[in-house]
N, C-alpha and C positions, 0 to 999 in steps of 0.2 A: 457716351463719350464723344461720338462723332458729331452730335449736335452742338456740343460745347465748342469744338473746333470750328464748326460751321458759323457759329455766332461770332467768334473772333475774326474769322475771315471776312464776314459781312461788315463788321465794324472797321476793320482795316481797309477794306475796299471803299467804304463810304469816306473814310478819312483821306485816302489818296485822291478820290474824285473831287472832293471838296477843296483839297489843297490845289489841285490843278485849276479848277474853276476860279478860285481866289486869286491865284497868280496871274491867270489870263486877264481877268477883269481889272486887277490892279495895274497891269501894264497898259491896259487900254485907258486908264485914267478914271475908271468907275469904281472908286474905292468904297463908296457907300453901298453899292450893289454887292461888291465883294464881301463886305462885312455881313450883309444880309444873307448871302449864300452860306457863309460860314456858320451863322446863327441857325439857319435851317438845318444844316448838316448836324450841328450839335444837338438840336431838338430831336432829330430822327434817331441818333445814337442813344439819346437819353430815353426815348420811348422803348427802344430795343432792350436796354438795360433794365428798365422798370418792369417790362414784361417778364424778363428772366427772373428778377427778384420776386415777382408775384408767384411764379411757378415754384420757386424755392420755398416761399412761405407756405404755399398750399401743401407741399410735400411734408414740410415740418409739422404742419397742423394735422395732417392725416396720420403721422407717426405717433403723435401724442394724443390723438383721439379727442380733439376739442370740437 
Protein backbone atom coordinates (compact mmCIF):
# COMPACT_ATOMS: atom_id res chain seq x y z
CA UNK A 1 0.00 0.00 0.00
CA UNK A 2 2.87 2.37 0.72
CA UNK A 3 4.32 1.86 -2.75
CA UNK A 4 0.98 2.87 -4.29
CA UNK A 5 1.13 6.18 -2.46
CA UNK A 6 4.78 6.56 -3.40
CA UNK A 7 3.96 6.21 -7.09
CA UNK A 8 1.21 8.81 -6.79
CA UNK A 9 3.58 11.23 -5.09
CA UNK A 10 6.20 10.63 -7.79
CA UNK A 11 3.68 11.38 -10.53
CA UNK A 12 2.45 14.49 -8.70
CA UNK A 13 6.02 15.67 -8.16
CA UNK A 14 6.88 15.22 -11.81
CA UNK A 15 3.74 17.13 -12.76
CA UNK A 16 4.59 20.06 -10.50
CA UNK A 17 8.18 20.23 -11.74
CA UNK A 18 7.12 20.06 -15.38
CA UNK A 19 4.49 22.75 -14.81
CA UNK A 20 7.11 25.06 -13.27
CA UNK A 21 9.57 24.43 -16.09
CA UNK A 22 6.84 25.01 -18.67
CA UNK A 23 5.78 28.29 -17.06
CA UNK A 24 9.33 29.59 -16.78
CA UNK A 25 10.21 28.71 -20.37
CA UNK A 26 6.96 30.16 -21.70
CA UNK A 27 7.60 33.47 -19.91
CA UNK A 28 11.08 33.54 -21.42
CA UNK A 29 9.52 33.23 -24.87
CA UNK A 30 10.72 29.70 -25.54
CA UNK A 31 7.34 28.09 -26.13
CA UNK A 32 8.68 25.28 -28.34
CA UNK A 33 11.11 24.14 -25.66
CA UNK A 34 8.34 24.44 -23.04
CA UNK A 35 6.13 22.11 -25.08
CA UNK A 36 9.06 19.71 -25.52
CA UNK A 37 9.64 19.69 -21.73
CA UNK A 38 5.95 18.96 -21.16
CA UNK A 39 6.09 16.11 -23.66
CA UNK A 40 9.12 14.61 -21.92
CA UNK A 41 7.34 14.84 -18.55
CA UNK A 42 4.31 13.10 -20.03
CA UNK A 43 6.50 10.31 -21.44
CA UNK A 44 8.19 9.80 -18.05
CA UNK A 45 4.81 9.51 -16.31
CA UNK A 46 3.59 7.17 -19.05
CA UNK A 47 6.58 4.88 -18.47
CA UNK A 48 5.86 4.81 -14.72
CA UNK A 49 2.22 3.91 -15.36
CA UNK A 50 3.12 1.21 -17.91
CA UNK A 51 5.54 -0.36 -15.41
CA UNK A 52 2.79 -0.40 -12.79
CA UNK A 53 0.36 -2.02 -15.22
CA UNK A 54 2.98 -4.60 -16.14
CA UNK A 55 3.37 -5.53 -12.48
CA UNK A 56 -0.41 -5.74 -12.12
CA UNK A 57 -0.76 -8.06 -15.12
CA UNK A 58 2.07 -10.27 -13.85
CA UNK A 59 0.29 -10.62 -10.51
CA UNK A 60 -2.99 -11.46 -12.23
CA UNK A 61 -1.15 -13.97 -14.39
CA UNK A 62 0.36 -15.65 -11.34
CA UNK A 63 -3.06 -15.86 -9.65
CA UNK A 64 -4.63 -17.70 -12.58
CA UNK A 65 -1.51 -19.84 -13.20
CA UNK A 66 -0.99 -19.10 -16.88
